[in-house]
C-alpha positions as CSV (number, residue, x, y, z in Angstrom):
1,M,0.0,-0.1,0.1
2,Q,1.4,3.3,-1.0
3,L,2.1,6.2,1.4
4,V,2.1,9.5,-0.4
5,I,2.8,13.1,0.8
6,D,0.1,15.7,-0.1
7,S,2.3,18.9,-0.2
8,A,4.8,21.1,-2.0
9,N,6.6,22.2,1.0
10,I,10.2,21.4,0.4
11,E,11.3,21.2,4.0
12,K,8.5,18.9,5.0
13,I,8.9,16.8,2.0
14,K,12.7,16.4,2.9
15,Y,11.9,15.4,6.5
16,L,9.3,13.0,5.6
17,Q,11.5,11.3,2.7
18,E,14.3,11.1,5.3
19,Y,12.3,9.4,8.1
20,F,9.1,7.7,6.4
21,P,8.6,5.1,3.8
22,I,7.3,7.5,1.4
23,D,6.2,6.3,-2.1
24,G,5.5,9.8,-3.8
25,V,4.2,13.3,-3.5
26,T,0.8,14.7,-4.9
27,T,0.3,18.3,-5.6
28,N,-2.4,20.4,-6.8
29,P,-2.7,24.1,-7.9
30,T,-3.7,25.3,-4.5
31,I,-0.8,23.4,-2.8
32,I,1.7,24.8,-5.2
33,V,0.4,28.4,-5.0
34,K,0.9,28.3,-1.1
35,E,4.6,27.9,-1.7
36,K,4.7,31.2,-3.6
37,K,7.6,30.0,-5.9
38,P,7.8,29.4,-9.7
39,F,6.0,26.0,-10.2
40,L,8.4,24.2,-12.5
41,P,11.5,24.7,-10.3
42,L,9.5,23.8,-7.3
43,L,8.3,20.6,-9.0
44,Q,11.8,19.8,-10.1
45,E,13.2,20.3,-6.6
46,I,10.5,17.9,-5.3
47,R,11.7,15.5,-7.9
48,D,15.3,15.8,-6.8
49,I,14.3,15.2,-3.2
50,I,12.3,11.9,-3.9
51,G,14.2,10.5,-6.9
52,N,13.1,9.5,-10.3
53,E,11.5,6.2,-9.3
54,K,8.8,7.6,-6.9
55,E,5.6,9.1,-8.3
56,L,5.1,12.8,-8.5
57,F,1.4,13.9,-9.2
58,V,0.9,17.2,-10.9
59,Q,-2.6,18.7,-11.7
60,T,-3.6,20.5,-14.8
61,V,-5.6,23.7,-14.6
62,G,-7.3,24.0,-17.9
63,S,-11.1,23.5,-18.1
64,Q,-11.2,22.0,-21.7
65,A,-10.1,18.5,-22.6
66,E,-7.8,20.0,-25.3
67,E,-6.1,22.3,-22.8
68,M,-5.6,19.4,-20.1
69,V,-3.9,17.1,-22.9
70,K,-1.5,20.1,-23.8
71,E,-0.8,20.6,-20.1
72,A,-0.2,17.1,-19.5
73,Q,2.2,16.8,-22.5
74,F,4.0,19.8,-21.2
75,I,4.4,18.5,-17.7
76,N,5.8,15.1,-19.0
77,K,8.2,16.9,-21.3
78,E,9.5,19.4,-18.7
79,L,9.8,17.2,-15.7
80,S,11.9,14.1,-15.4
81,G,11.1,10.7,-13.6
82,N,7.8,9.0,-12.9
83,I,5.0,11.5,-13.5
84,I,1.2,11.1,-13.0
85,V,-1.0,13.9,-14.4
86,K,-4.0,14.6,-12.2
87,I,-7.3,15.2,-14.1
88,P,-10.5,16.3,-12.5
89,V,-13.5,14.1,-13.1
90,T,-15.5,16.7,-15.2
91,T,-17.0,15.6,-18.5
92,E,-14.0,17.4,-20.2
93,G,-11.6,15.6,-17.7
94,I,-12.9,12.2,-18.7
95,K,-12.4,13.2,-22.3
96,A,-8.9,14.1,-21.5
97,I,-8.3,11.0,-19.6
98,K,-9.2,8.9,-22.7
99,L,-7.0,11.1,-25.0
100,L,-4.1,10.8,-22.6
101,K,-4.4,7.0,-22.2
102,E,-4.2,6.7,-26.1
103,Q,-0.8,8.8,-25.8
104,G,0.5,6.6,-23.1
105,I,0.3,9.4,-20.5
106,R,-0.6,8.2,-16.9
107,T,-3.3,9.9,-15.1
108,L,-5.2,10.1,-11.7
109,A,-8.8,11.2,-11.7
110,T,-9.2,13.7,-8.9
111,T,-12.1,15.5,-7.2
112,V,-13.9,12.0,-7.0
113,Y,-17.0,12.2,-4.8
114,T,-19.0,9.2,-5.8
115,P,-18.4,5.5,-6.9
116,M,-19.8,6.2,-10.4
117,S,-17.4,9.1,-11.1
118,A,-14.5,6.7,-10.2
119,Y,-16.0,4.0,-12.3
120,V,-16.2,6.2,-15.3
121,A,-12.7,7.4,-14.8
122,A,-11.4,4.0,-14.5
123,K,-13.1,2.9,-17.7
124,A,-11.8,5.9,-19.4
125,G,-8.2,4.7,-18.7
126,A,-7.3,6.6,-15.3
127,E,-4.4,4.6,-13.6
128,Y,-5.6,6.1,-10.2
129,V,-8.7,7.6,-8.8
130,A,-8.6,9.8,-5.6
131,P,-11.9,10.0,-3.6
132,Y,-12.0,13.1,-1.3
133,V,-12.9,11.3,2.1
134,N,-13.2,14.3,4.4
135,R,-14.8,16.5,1.8
136,I,-17.4,13.9,1.3
137,D,-18.1,13.9,5.0
138,N,-18.4,17.5,5.1
139,L,-21.2,17.4,2.6
140,T,-23.1,15.0,4.9
141,G,-21.8,12.0,2.8
142,N,-19.8,9.0,4.0
143,G,-16.4,9.1,2.7
144,I,-15.3,5.7,3.9
145,Q,-18.3,4.2,2.4
146,V,-17.6,5.7,-1.0
147,V,-14.0,4.2,-0.8
148,K,-15.6,0.7,0.2
149,D,-18.0,0.9,-2.8
150,I,-15.3,1.9,-5.2
151,V,-13.0,-1.0,-4.1
152,T,-16.0,-3.3,-4.5
153,I,-16.9,-2.0,-8.0
154,F,-13.3,-2.2,-9.2
155,K,-12.8,-5.9,-7.9
156,Q,-16.2,-7.2,-9.2
157,H,-15.5,-5.8,-12.7
158,E,-11.7,-6.5,-12.7
159,L,-10.8,-2.7,-13.3
160,S,-7.0,-2.3,-12.9
161,C,-7.2,1.3,-11.6
162,K,-6.0,1.9,-8.3
163,L,-7.7,3.9,-5.4
164,L,-5.5,6.5,-3.7
165,G,-7.6,7.9,-0.8
166,A,-7.2,11.7,-0.3
167,S,-8.6,14.5,1.8
168,F,-8.2,13.5,5.4
169,G,-9.2,15.2,8.5
170,N,-7.5,12.7,10.9
171,V,-5.6,9.6,11.3
172,Q,-8.8,7.6,11.9
173,Q,-10.0,8.2,8.4
174,I,-6.7,7.1,7.0
175,Q,-6.9,3.9,9.0
176,Q,-10.4,3.2,7.8
177,V,-9.4,3.7,4.1
178,C,-6.5,1.3,4.6
179,L,-8.9,-1.3,6.1
180,A,-11.4,-0.7,3.2
181,G,-8.8,-2.0,0.7
182,A,-7.4,1.1,-0.9
183,E,-4.1,0.7,-2.8
184,G,-2.8,4.0,-1.1
185,I,-3.4,7.1,0.7
186,T,-2.1,10.7,0.1
187,A,-2.2,12.9,3.3
188,A,-0.8,16.1,4.6
189,P,2.6,16.1,6.3
190,E,1.2,16.7,9.7
191,L,-1.2,13.7,9.4
192,I,1.6,11.4,8.3
193,E,3.6,12.5,11.3
194,A,0.5,12.0,13.5
195,M,0.6,8.3,12.7
196,L,3.5,7.9,15.1
197,T,2.5,10.8,17.6
198,I,1.6,8.6,20.6
199,P,2.7,10.1,23.9
200,S,2.8,6.5,25.6
201,V,5.5,5.5,23.1
202,D,7.9,8.2,24.3
203,A,7.2,7.6,27.9
204,N,7.8,3.8,27.3
205,V,11.2,4.6,25.6
206,Q,12.3,6.8,28.3
207,Q,11.3,4.2,31.0
208,F,13.5,1.6,29.2
209,K,16.4,4.0,29.1
210,D,16.2,4.9,32.7
211,D,16.1,1.4,33.8
212,W,19.1,0.6,31.5
213,L,21.1,3.5,32.9
214,A,20.2,2.6,36.5
215,L,21.9,-0.8,36.2
216,Y,24.8,-0.1,33.8
217,G,25.6,3.4,34.6
218,K,25.4,6.9,33.0
219,G,27.9,6.0,30.4
220,A,26.0,3.1,29.1
221,I,24.3,5.4,26.5
222,N,24.0,2.4,24.0
223,L,24.7,-1.4,23.8
224,M,28.3,-0.9,22.7
225,E,29.1,1.2,25.7
226,T,27.8,-1.4,28.2
227,K,30.2,-3.5,30.1
């Protein structure tokens, strides 16, 4: 299962890349604008951090299929490595996904709110769909159930499209998406870090260390120093 960072913040990506088993980075126009940097150099810097093998997701901004296709071609030309182009699941977006599939350009269908939009995107040739879990909940829907339904539809009809859960408000939602059978999740840096933010763990580790030093002395800071 893939663990993907949903951010364009260089320092946060560097940190998570160093400490966590990260599989890639997703961006969107809003995320990129927050960094207040030229977008191509910013994306290339992200690529340099994560390497060429890990997937970098970049979203188009055009509203017409032809515009999205041109942007996707531009992105693939200008950026190196493993690129996935994010396309919204509008009618024009579905047309773009079909055209890009014919050209061998990989896509992720974004702004997915229903199982049927995910199904259409998968049939059109999207390699990934990204249901917006927390945003669905905020519209009085059930984001986790939407994920479960998409997983069921894809399995029953043998669609090879992967589900990358997106838009999370807490770690519990991420856990539920994992249990639902998603192929991956993309989450903000603070939520990825929160997966390991458990006060009891720090207390346990400190107790282990205190017990060790009590017997072997203050100089026994690691196993090699113990006599």
